[in-house]
VOPAGU-2260 file (C-alpha; in pm, 1 decimal, decimal comma):
REM VOPAGU-2260
SITE   aa  ch    i         X         Y         Z
SITE  MET   A    0      23,8   -1911,8   -1644,6
SITE  ASN   A    1    -103,3   -1626,5   -1862,6
SITE  GLN   A    2     -97,2   -1269,3   -1738,9
SITE  ILE   A    3    -462,0   -1258,2   -1635,0
SITE  SER   A    4    -414,8   -1565,8   -1418,2
SITE  SER   A    5    -141,8   -1406,4   -1205,3
SITE  PRO   A    6    -245,6   -1382,2    -837,9
SITE  ASP   A    7     -58,6   -1050,5    -822,7
SITE  LEU   A    8    -348,6    -888,3   -1008,5
SITE  CYS   A    9    -620,9    -972,3    -757,2
SITE  ARG   A   10    -566,7    -918,1    -388,1
SITE  VAL   A   11    -784,5   -1046,1    -107,7
SITE  ARG   A   12    -867,9    -717,0      57,7
SITE  THR   A   13   -1012,5    -880,0     367,5
SITE  ILE   A   14   -1098,3   -1202,6     538,5
SITE  THR   A   15   -1378,1   -1090,8     768,8
SITE  ALA   A   16   -1521,6   -1290,7    1055,9
SITE  PHE   A   17   -1862,7   -1219,0    1207,2
SITE  ILE   A   18   -1898,2   -1311,7    1573,7
SITE  ALA   A   19   -2123,8   -1237,0    1870,7
SITE  LEU   A   20   -1990,2   -1121,4    2207,8
SITE  GLU   A   21   -2176,6   -1118,0    2537,6
SITE  LYS   A   22   -2159,1    -900,5    2849,3
SITE  ASP   A   23   -1944,5   -1163,5    3022,9
SITE  GLN   A   24   -1594,9   -1033,4    2947,4
SITE  SER   A   25   -1432,5   -1351,7    3068,8
SITE  GLN   A   26   -1542,2   -1510,5    2739,5
SITE  TRP   A   27   -1404,3   -1239,9    2511,9
SITE  ALA   A   28   -1037,2   -1338,6    2500,1
SITE  GLU   A   29   -1099,4   -1703,8    2413,2
SITE  LYS   A   30   -1353,4   -1622,2    2143,1
SITE  ILE   A   31   -1151,0   -1343,5    1981,1
SITE  LYS   A   32    -828,3   -1542,0    1997,7
SITE  SER   A   33    -994,4   -1851,4    1846,7
SITE  ILE   A   34   -1146,8   -1664,6    1554,0
SITE  SER   A   35    -827,4   -1466,0    1496,1
SITE  LEU   A   36    -617,4   -1780,7    1476,9
SITE  SER   A   37    -868,6   -1930,0    1232,1
SITE  LEU   A   38    -843,7   -1618,8    1017,1
SITE  GLY   A   39    -466,2   -1643,7    1029,8
SITE  LYS   A   40    -474,0   -2005,4     913,6
SITE  LEU   A   41    -700,8   -1924,4     622,3
SITE  MET   A   42    -478,9   -1630,5     530,1
SITE  SER   A   43    -176,4   -1859,8     522,1
SITE  GLN   A   44    -352,5   -2107,5     293,9
SITE  ILE   A   45    -463,8   -1832,4      53,7
SITE  GLU   A   46    -118,4   -1673,3      49,8
SITE  ALA   A   47      34,8   -2014,7     -23,0
SITE  LYS   A   48    -146,2   -1993,7    -359,2
SITE  GLY   A   49      20,8   -1663,2    -431,8
SITE  TYR   A   50    -256,7   -1422,4    -327,9
SITE  GLN   A   51    -184,7   -1130,1     -99,6
SITE  VAL   A   52    -421,8   -1096,9     195,1
SITE  GLN   A   53    -424,7    -736,1     309,2
SITE  THR   A   54    -624,4    -743,3     633,1
SITE  LEU   A   55    -799,6    -969,5     877,1
SITE  ARG   A   56   -1119,0    -823,5    1022,2
SITE  ILE   A   57   -1363,3    -904,6    1298,7
SITE  VAL   A   58   -1719,7    -773,1    1315,3
SITE  THR   A   59   -1940,3    -810,1    1621,5
SITE  ASN   A   60   -2303,6    -778,8    1715,7
SITE  PRO   A   61   -2423,8    -425,9    1815,3
SITE  PHE   A   62   -2176,6    -291,4    2069,9
SITE  GLY   A   63   -2449,4    -192,4    2315,1
SITE  GLU   A   64   -2514,8    -563,6    2368,3
SITE  TYR   A   65   -2172,3    -633,3    2518,0
SITE  LEU   A   66   -1994,6    -306,0    2606,1
SITE  ASP   A   67   -2087,5    -105,2    2914,9
SITE  THR   A   68   -2239,1     201,7    2754,8
SITE  THR   A   69   -2366,3     364,2    3074,3
SITE  SER   A   70   -2090,6     627,3    3055,1
SITE  LYS   A   71   -1799,2     744,3    2846,0
SITE  GLU   A   72   -1558,0     612,8    3106,6
SITE  SER   A   73   -1710,5     265,6    3117,7
SITE  VAL   A   74   -1725,6     217,7    2741,4
SITE  LEU   A   75   -1367,1     336,9    2695,7
SITE  LYS   A   76   -1255,3      96,4    2967,7
SITE  ASP   A   77   -1418,2    -192,0    2782,0
SITE  MET   A   78   -1256,2     -78,1    2457,5
SITE  GLY   A   79    -922,1     -94,1    2637,2
SITE  THR   A   80    -994,6    -455,6    2725,6
SITE  LEU   A   81   -1060,4    -535,4    2358,3
SITE  LYS   A   82    -738,5    -361,3    2258,4
SITE  ASP   A   83    -536,4    -565,7    2507,9
SITE  ILE   A   84    -688,5    -889,7    2379,9
SITE  LEU   A   85    -606,4    -806,3    2018,3
SITE  ALA   A   86    -250,5    -707,0    2113,2
SITE  HIS   A   87    -180,2   -1040,6    2283,0
SITE  PRO   A   88     139,6   -1209,3    2155,7
SITE  ASP   A   89     -57,1   -1521,5    2054,3
SITE  MET   A   90    -255,3   -1328,5    1795,1
SITE  PRO   A   91    -163,3   -1353,3    1423,8
SITE  LYS   A   92     119,1   -1115,0    1331,9
SITE  VAL   A   93     -91,3    -919,7    1087,4
SITE  ARG   A   94    -315,2    -615,8    1107,6
SITE  ILE   A   95    -648,4    -710,2    1262,9
SITE  ARG   A   96    -915,3    -448,1    1219,0
SITE  PHE   A   97   -1218,9    -455,8    1444,9
SITE  ALA   A   98   -1575,7    -334,1    1394,6
SITE  ILE   A   99   -1770,4    -308,7    1718,8
SITE  GLY   A  100   -2100,2    -336,3    1540,7
SITE  GLU   A  101   -2381,2     -92,4    1487,5
SITE  ALA   A  102   -2493,5     185,8    1715,5
SITE  LYS   A  103   -2864,8     149,0    1772,8
SITE  THR   A  104   -2959,5     440,0    2002,0
SITE  ALA   A  105   -2896,5     812,9    2038,8
SITE  GLU   A  106   -2710,7     740,4    2360,3
SITE  GLU   A  107   -2474,1     501,3    2183,1
SITE  LEU   A  108   -2415,8     750,2    1899,9
SITE  ALA   A  109   -2324,0    1011,9    2158,7
SITE  LEU   A  110   -2030,1     788,5    2260,8
SITE  ALA   A  111   -1899,8     739,1    1907,8
SITE  SER   A  112   -1677,1    1049,1    1893,6
SITE  ASP   A  113   -1480,8     956,5    2208,0
SITE  MET   A  114   -1460,7     589,1    2115,5
SITE  ILE   A  115   -1324,4     667,8    1769,9
SITE  ASN   A  116   -1085,9     934,8    1897,3
SITE  ASP   A  117    -938,1     702,3    2159,3
SITE  TYR   A  118    -945,6     369,1    1976,5
SITE  GLY   A  119    -961,3     447,1    1603,3
SITE  ASP   A  120    -909,3     122,1    1418,8
SITE  LEU   A  121   -1099,5     -75,4    1684,0
SITE  SER   A  122   -1399,7     157,1    1678,5
SITE  ASN   A  123   -1548,2     107,9    1333,5
SITE  ILE   A  124   -1915,4     192,4    1381,1
SITE  CYS   A  125   -2219,9     204,6    1155,6
SITE  PHE   A  126   -2570,7     337,4    1202,5
SITE  ASN   A  127   -2860,5     189,3    1006,5
SITE  VAL   A  128   -3144,6     414,9     893,2
SITE  GLU   A  129   -3468,5     251,4     783,3
SITE  ALA   A  130   -3739,2     388,6     553,9
SITE  ASP   A  131   -4112,2     418,6     613,6
SITE  GLU   A  132   -4389,3     246,8     418,7
SITE  ILE   A  133   -4360,3     490,4     125,8
SITE  GLY   A  134   -3982,4     465,7     104,2
SITE  VAL   A  135   -3883,3     786,2     286,4
SITE  PRO   A  136   -3574,0     738,1     507,5
SITE  ASN   A  137   -3623,5     822,1     874,0
SITE  TYR   A  138   -3525,5    1189,0     883,5
SITE  GLU   A  139   -3486,1    1208,3    1262,3
SITE  LYS   A  140   -3231,9     924,8    1249,1
SITE  THR   A  141   -3052,8    1080,6     953,6
SITE  LEU   A  142   -3031,6    1415,0    1134,4
SITE  LEU   A  143   -2900,9    1239,7    1445,2
SITE  ALA   A  144   -2635,4    1070,4    1232,2
SITE  ALA   A  145   -2539,3    1403,0    1073,8
SITE  LYS   A  146   -2492,4    1551,6    1420,0
SITE  THR   A  147   -2268,3    1256,6    1505,1
SITE  ILE   A  148   -2060,3    1319,2    1189,8
SITE  LYS   A  149   -2024,4    1682,9    1293,3
SITE  SER   A  150   -1918,9    1586,6    1645,3
SITE  ILE   A  151   -1660,5    1338,0    1521,3
SITE  ALA   A  152   -1520,0    1599,3    1281,0
SITE  GLU   A  153   -1480,2    1852,0    1561,7
SITE  ASN   A  154   -1330,3    1610,6    1814,4
SITE  THR   A  155   -1085,4    1399,4    1613,2
SITE  PRO   A  156    -760,5    1529,9    1454,9
SITE  GLY   A  157    -833,9    1678,9    1112,4
SITE  GLY   A  158   -1183,8    1536,1    1128,5
SITE  LEU   A  159   -1044,3    1200,7    1016,2
SITE  GLY   A  160   -1241,0    1007,5    1276,0
SITE  ASN   A  161   -1524,7     990,8    1024,3
SITE  PHE   A  162   -1318,8     733,3     834,5
SITE  ASN   A  163   -1445,1     495,8    1105,5
SITE  PHE   A  164   -1813,8     592,5    1092,4
SITE  THR   A  165   -2073,1     536,2     823,6
SITE  VAL   A  166   -2448,0     567,8     785,8
SITE  ASN   A  167   -2617,0     273,7     614,5
SITE  TYR   A  168   -2930,5     280,9     402,0
SITE  ASN   A  169   -3086,2     -52,3     303,5
SITE  CYS   A  170   -2765,7    -236,2     388,0
SITE  PRO   A  171   -2765,6    -607,3     476,4
SITE  GLU   A  172   -2546,9    -760,8     740,5
SITE  TYR   A  173   -2232,2    -948,6     640,2
SITE  ILE   A  174   -2072,0    -662,8     449,6
SITE  PRO   A  175   -1699,2    -745,0     484,7
SITE  TYR   A  176   -1579,3    -385,8     435,2
SITE  PHE   A  177   -1556,0    -133,2     717,3
SITE  PRO   A  178   -1721,6      58,8     865,0
SITE  ALA   A  179   -2047,4     -46,5     696,5
SITE  SER   A  180   -2007,0    -394,9     848,4
SITE  PHE   A  181   -2254,2    -512,9    1106,9
SITE  HIS   A  182   -2380,4    -839,9    1246,4
SITE  SER   A  183   -2712,9    -917,1    1411,6
SITE  GLY   A  184   -2542,3   -1167,0    1639,5
SITE  GLU   A  185   -2776,1   -1445,7    1537,0
SITE  GLY   A  186   -2647,8   -1772,5    1397,0
SITE  LYS   A  187   -2301,8   -1924,1    1405,2
SITE  ASP   A  188   -1973,0   -1741,1    1365,8
SITE  SER   A  189   -1898,3   -1707,2     993,5
SITE  ILE   A  190   -1648,4   -1579,6     738,0
SITE  VAL   A  191   -1686,9   -1355,1     431,2
SITE  LEU   A  192   -1418,9   -1253,8     179,9
SITE  GLY   A  193   -1369,9    -921,7       2,7
SITE  PHE   A  194   -1148,1    -846,9    -296,2
SITE  GLU   A  195    -938,5    -566,8    -446,2
SITE  SER   A  196    -931,6    -605,9    -821,9
SITE  PRO   A  197    -883,1    -278,7   -1018,5
SITE  ASP   A  198    -545,2    -403,9   -1145,8
SITE  LEU   A  199    -711,9    -720,2   -1273,7
SITE  LEU   A  200    -981,9    -525,2   -1456,0
SITE  LEU   A  201    -722,3    -311,6   -1629,4
SITE  ALA   A  202    -518,9    -617,9   -1731,0
SITE  ALA   A  203    -831,2    -787,8   -1868,0
SITE  LEU   A  204    -914,5    -482,7   -2078,8
SITE  ASP   A  205    -569,6    -492,6   -2239,7
SITE  SER   A  206    -683,1    -800,2   -2433,5
SITE  VAL   A  207    -990,6    -632,4   -2581,9
SITE  PRO   A  208    -947,6    -475,1   -2929,0
SITE  ASN   A  209   -1040,2    -108,5   -2902,0
SITE  ASP   A  210   -1129,4     -71,7   -3269,5
SITE  LEU   A  211   -1454,5    -267,5   -3239,1
SITE  PRO   A  212   -1793,5     -97,9   -3280,0
SITE  ARG   A  213   -1898,5      49,0   -2945,4
SITE  ASN   A  214   -2154,6    -213,3   -2845,7
SITE  GLN   A  215   -1928,2    -499,2   -2949,3
SITE  PHE   A  216   -1639,2    -342,9   -2760,8
SITE  LEU   A  217   -1837,9    -307,3   -2437,5
SITE  SER   A  218   -1970,8    -661,2   -2471,2
SITE  ALA   A  219   -1618,7    -798,0   -2521,4
SITE  ALA   A  220   -1491,8    -589,7   -2229,9
SITE  TYR   A  221   -1768,7    -719,1   -2004,9
SITE  TYR   A  222   -1691,1   -1083,6   -2079,2
SITE  ALA   A  223   -1315,0   -1031,6   -2046,7
SITE  MET   A  224   -1347,1    -869,5   -1703,3
SITE  SER   A  225   -1609,4   -1116,2   -1581,7
SITE  LYS   A  226   -1403,8   -1416,2   -1689,5
SITE  ALA   A  227   -1087,1   -1281,3   -1528,8
SITE  LEU   A  228   -1258,8   -1204,1   -1199,3
SITE  GLN   A  229   -1439,5   -1538,2   -1195,3
SITE  HIS   A  230   -1107,5   -1720,5   -1235,7
SITE  HIS   A  231    -955,1   -1560,5    -926,6
SITE  VAL   A  232   -1270,3   -1584,7    -720,5
SITE  ASP   A  233   -1286,2   -1956,6    -799,2
SITE  GLN   A  234    -924,6   -2004,1    -687,6
SITE  VAL   A  235    -975,8   -1830,5    -353,6
SITE  VAL   A  236   -1325,7   -1961,9    -282,9
SITE  THR   A  237   -1211,1   -2321,7    -335,4
SITE  ILE   A  238    -957,5   -2271,4     -57,8
SITE  ALA   A  239   -1211,8   -2101,1     169,4
SITE  LYS   A  240   -1474,8   -2372,9     124,6
SITE  LYS   A  241   -1228,2   -2651,3     202,0
SITE  PHE   A  242   -1101,5   -2462,7     506,2
SITE  ALA   A  243   -1454,3   -2398,3     633,6
SITE  LYS   A  244   -1542,6   -2766,0     612,6
SITE  GLU   A  245   -1228,4   -2871,0     796,5
SITE  GLN   A  246   -1269,7   -2608,9    1069,0
SITE  ASN   A  247   -1649,5   -2631,3    1102,1
SITE  LEU   A  248   -1654,0   -2253,2    1055,4
SITE  PRO   A  249   -1910,1   -2144,2     795,0
SITE  PHE   A  250   -1783,1   -1958,3     490,3
SITE  ILE   A  251   -2096,8   -1785,2     365,9
SITE  GLY   A  252   -1987,2   -1589,0      60,0
SITE  ILE   A  253   -1796,6   -1297,3     -87,9
SITE  ASP   A  254   -1832,9    -931,5    -169,3
SITE  SER   A  255   -1716,0    -924,0    -531,2
SITE  SER   A  256   -1661,9    -545,4    -540,5
SITE  ALA   A  257   -1335,2    -405,2    -673,6
SITE  ALA   A  258   -1254,1    -230,7    -347,4
SITE  PRO   A  259   -1043,4      80,1    -421,4
SITE  SER   A  260    -703,4     150,2    -272,0
SITE  LYS   A  261    -434,9     415,7    -303,9
SITE  ASP   A  262    -190,2     129,5    -366,0
SITE  CYS   A  263    -348,9     -22,9    -678,2
SITE  GLY   A  264    -473,1      90,9   -1016,4
SITE  SER   A  265    -739,4     357,8   -1021,6
SITE  LEU   A  266   -1094,3     293,7   -1131,6
SITE  VAL   A  267   -1058,3     619,6   -1323,7
SITE  ASP   A  268    -818,7     431,6   -1552,0
SITE  VAL   A  269   -1081,3     159,3   -1596,2
SITE  PHE   A  270   -1330,5     424,8   -1708,9
SITE  LYS   A  271   -1072,7     562,0   -1954,1
SITE  ALA   A  272    -996,8     215,7   -2091,0
SITE  LEU   A  273   -1369,2     177,1   -2152,1
SITE  GLY   A  274   -1384,5     495,5   -2356,2
SITE  VAL   A  275   -1482,6     762,9   -2101,0
SITE  GLU   A  276   -1245,7    1058,5   -2076,1
SITE  TYR   A  277   -1272,2    1081,7   -1699,1
SITE  PHE   A  278   -1512,0     976,6   -1424,6
SITE  GLY   A  279   -1803,0    1219,0   -1439,3
SITE  ALA   A  280   -1775,4    1283,0   -1813,6
SITE  ALA   A  281   -2060,1    1186,2   -2046,7
SITE  GLY   A  282   -2076,7     807,3   -2062,4
SITE  SER   A  283   -1983,9     752,4   -1696,7
SITE  VAL   A  284   -2322,1     612,3   -1595,2
SITE  GLU   A  285   -2309,0     362,6   -1883,0
SITE  ILE   A  286   -1970,5     236,5   -1760,9
SITE  SER   A  287   -2073,5     233,8   -1394,6
SITE  ALA   A  288   -2365,1      10,8   -1491,1
SITE  LEU   A  289   -2141,0    -215,3   -1700,7
SITE  LEU   A  290   -1889,4    -260,2   -1419,9
SITE  THR   A  291   -2167,8    -335,2   -1172,8
SITE  ARG   A  292   -2286,7    -611,6   -1407,5
SITE  VAL   A  293   -1937,7    -757,9   -1402,6
SITE  PHE   A  294   -1941,0    -787,6   -1023,2
SITE  LYS   A  295   -2294,7    -925,5   -1022,0
SITE  SER   A  296   -2198,9   -1187,9   -1283,0
SITE  ILE   A  297   -1983,2   -1394,9   -1046,6
SITE  ASP   A  298   -2127,0   -1735,7    -971,7
SITE  ASN   A  299   -2041,0   -2055,3    -780,8
SITE  VAL   A  300   -2056,3   -1856,1    -455,6
SITE  ASP   A  301   -2311,0   -1642,8    -272,8
SITE  LEU   A  302   -2265,9   -1269,2    -334,7
SITE  LEU   A  303   -2299,9   -1058,3     -20,2
SITE  GLY   A  304   -2257,0    -698,3      81,6
SITE  PHE   A  305   -2230,4    -447,6    -202,6
SITE  SER   A  306   -2091,6    -672,6    -479,2
SITE  GLY   A  307   -2081,4    -375,5    -710,1
SITE  LEU   A  308   -1873,5     -78,4    -821,0
SITE  MET   A  309   -1712,1     108,6    -530,8
SITE  LEU   A  310   -1622,1     471,6    -586,0
SITE  ALA   A  311   -1439,2     623,9    -290,5
SITE  ALA   A  312   -1309,3     976,8    -342,1
SITE  THR   A  313   -1008,9     961,2    -109,6
SITE  GLU   A  314    -921,9     591,8    -135,8
SITE  ASP   A  315    -863,7     603,1    -512,2
SITE  ALA   A  316    -569,2     812,9    -629,3
SITE  GLY   A  317    -728,9     879,5    -968,2
SITE  LEU   A  318   -1056,2     998,7    -819,5
SITE  ALA   A  319    -870,7    1219,1    -571,7
SITE  ARG   A  320    -657,5    1368,7    -851,1
SITE  ASP   A  321    -959,0    1439,9   -1070,4
SITE  ALA   A  322   -1143,6    1596,8    -779,0
SITE  ILE   A  323    -854,5    1840,9    -737,9
SITE  ALA   A  324    -880,9    1913,8   -1111,0
SITE  GLY   A  325   -1251,1    1990,9   -1063,6
SITE  LYS   A  326   -1374,3    1724,2   -1304,6
SITE  TYR   A  327   -1675,9    1617,7   -1099,9
SITE  ASP   A  328   -1878,0    1719,6    -795,5
SITE  ILE   A  329   -2046,5    1540,7    -509,4
SITE  ARG   A  330   -2367,5    1492,3    -708,4
SITE  THR   A  331   -2173,3    1286,3    -964,2
SITE  PHE   A  332   -2145,1    1013,1    -703,2
SITE  LEU   A  333   -2519,8    1016,4    -644,8
SITE  THR   A  334   -2594,6    1000,4   -1018,1
SITE  ASN   A  335   -2368,9     698,3   -1062,1
SITE  SER   A  336   -2501,1     536,2    -745,0
SITE  ALA   A  337   -2829,8     489,4    -928,9
SITE  VAL   A  338   -2664,0     207,5   -1126,8
SITE  CYS   A  339   -2394,7      88,9    -885,8
SITE  GLY   A  340   -2287,1     130,2    -518,3
SITE  ILE   A  341   -2164,3     261,2    -279,3
SITE  GLY   A  342   -2325,3     598,7    -220,7
SITE  LEU   A  343   -2112,3     880,3     -81,2
SITE  ASP   A  344   -1790,9     724,6      44,9
SITE  THR   A  345   -1483,8     892,7     197,8
SITE  ILE   A  346   -1583,9    1231,5      59,7
SITE  PRO   A  347   -1432,6    1541,5     223,2
SITE  ILE   A  348   -1677,3    1829,6     253,9
SITE  GLU   A  349   -1654,8    2187,7     377,1
SITE  GLY   A  350   -1590,5    2202,0     747,4
SITE  ASP   A  351   -1869,2    2451,2     819,0
SITE  THR   A  352   -2139,5    2247,5     643,0
SITE  SER   A  353   -2455,3    2251,0     853,8
SITE  VAL   A  354   -2601,1    1929,5     988,1
SITE  GLU   A  355   -2922,4    2010,0     798,9
SITE  LYS   A  356   -2734,3    2030,1     469,6
SITE  MET   A  357   -2558,5    1700,9     543,1
SITE  ALA   A  358   -2888,2    1540,4     636,7
SITE  ALA   A  359   -3046,8    1655,1     310,4
SITE  ILE   A  360   -2790,4    1482,6      87,8
SITE  MET   A  361   -2793,1    1180,8     315,7
SITE  GLN   A  362   -3170,1    1157,8     265,7
SITE  ASP   A  363   -3110,5    1176,7    -109,8
SITE  THR   A  364   -2872,8     882,4     -78,4
SITE  GLY   A  365   -3116,6     686,7     134,8
SITE  THR   A  366   -3401,8     756,3    -104,2
SITE  LEU   A  367   -3198,2     608,9    -390,9
SITE  ALA   A  368   -3115,5     305,6    -179,4
SITE  TYR   A  369   -3475,2     224,3     -90,6
SITE  ARG   A  370   -3630,0     328,5    -421,8
SITE  LEU   A  371   -3383,1     118,0    -621,6
SITE  LYS   A  372   -3357,5    -163,7    -363,2
SITE  LYS   A  373   -2981,4    -145,7    -321,4
SITE  PRO   A  374   -2738,4     -87,9     -34,5
SITE  LEU   A  375   -2589,9     263,2     -18,2
SITE  THR   A  376   -2386,1     431,9     252,6
SITE  VAL   A  377   -2273,5     779,3     351,3
SITE  ARG   A  378   -1921,9     834,6     484,5
SITE  ILE   A  379   -1843,9    1204,3     458,2
SITE  PHE   A  380   -1563,0    1400,2     622,5
SITE  PRO   A  381   -1636,0    1760,6     723,2
SITE  VAL   A  382   -1279,3    1898,8     718,3
SITE  PRO   A  383   -1231,8    2172,4     981,0
SITE  GLY   A  384   -1116,4    2502,2     829,4
SITE  LYS   A  385   -1142,8    2383,7     467,4
SITE  SER   A  386   -1367,2    2522,0     193,5
SITE  GLU   A  387   -1470,1    2399,7    -151,8
SITE  GLY   A  388   -1176,8    2332,4    -382,5
SITE  GLU   A  389    -910,1    2341,0    -113,1
SITE  VAL   A  390    -703,4    2026,3     -77,1
SITE  THR   A  391    -705,5    1810,1     234,5
SITE  GLU   A  392    -391,6    1753,9     437,1
SITE  PHE   A  393    -459,1    1403,2     558,6
SITE  GLU   A  394    -173,0    1204,4     705,3
SITE  SER   A  395    -307,4     854,8     659,1
SITE  ASP   A  396    -188,1     522,6     522,4
SITE  ASP   A  397    -536,1     462,5     383,3
SITE  LEU   A  398    -636,2     795,4     227,3
SITE  CYS   A  399    -521,9    1018,0     -57,7
SITE  ASN   A  400    -544,2    1392,3     -33,1
SITE  CYS   A  401    -841,3    1524,8    -227,8
SITE  ALA   A  402   -1028,3    1842,3    -305,8
SITE  VAL   A  403   -1295,3    1943,6     -58,6
SITE  PHE   A  404   -1651,4    1926,6    -195,5
SITE  ARG   A  405   -1945,1    2156,5    -132,1
SITE  ILE   A  406   -2289,4    2014,6     -70,4
SITE  PRO   A  407   -2514,5    2229,5    -293,5
């Protein structure tokens, strides 16, 4: 086995199941247990081939369709029922993250802060904002979402509850990554895979001579990264397809994105290896576009979700470090989102930012999404008491500490 073929370089970030729940709670335990055990079996088969599976995830239909949302007390009671089911001893002994589907009304959004504060990892929620016939995102919905972000920031410790809430623009269902995931509830239960591959990209670039003329170098880098990623996708997808056939549980595709993590190589290092001094420096858009082409190049499987370059300010140690050094600002993410994904993701902003200011940059993001026909999201963290340039004090297994950004 050569270095690039090592399963250690490409983790399976998530095996995500999409299911529909109904108001009848007596059916919940059996359905959740059944799908969880199936996820656990698939995880075991993938890990037997040497790949690490980081999380198992379940995404449901919109939570208003099965939770009692008539009051804060009733919805929190139902969330407690879900928590008890997921904590049952018969469940797989691995972290199961849960997305309760999209919020569809103002009344449901009003419950989000309490749901996230009380149930965190079980209360991953998204809100979809559509555009009108000329491509303008619905401002009233965006403003409502901004007010929800503000409420979550004020009512969860350190404002970190916004890790579990995102606003989607032009996003399809079957995104395997949280909290942008949602499911219409139509069709059969199904499975989607997501990957974490920055280490693989860096290893692939080690084989590319850096003394080539620029265009030849980027072409060689593209093919090296694409070939390496295709190899590992093929290995994992072969297992998933065989499993799906045996279990009569549809496997419908993958999100090929190199999901960032504080525990793997930084995408900043990928930019450097491709000749850009730091993310945000001249040449960044060229590399963002190149990397997006790599993720879009994967074949032999349906590509779902983002399947593009993910840039998350507080989930990538290199991006967080460079933010502290002042090497880029919040608009850098928007500029690069024109040629890749994901929008504005896990970005800490000044705690006193007005909802109108948040809504304005969210509308910018949505306009890009609909104008360029791509999925983009907004997951911003107003950090109480923090101003531009100050460093967050997050205590989280998932997030790096990062400089706080100002929305201009």
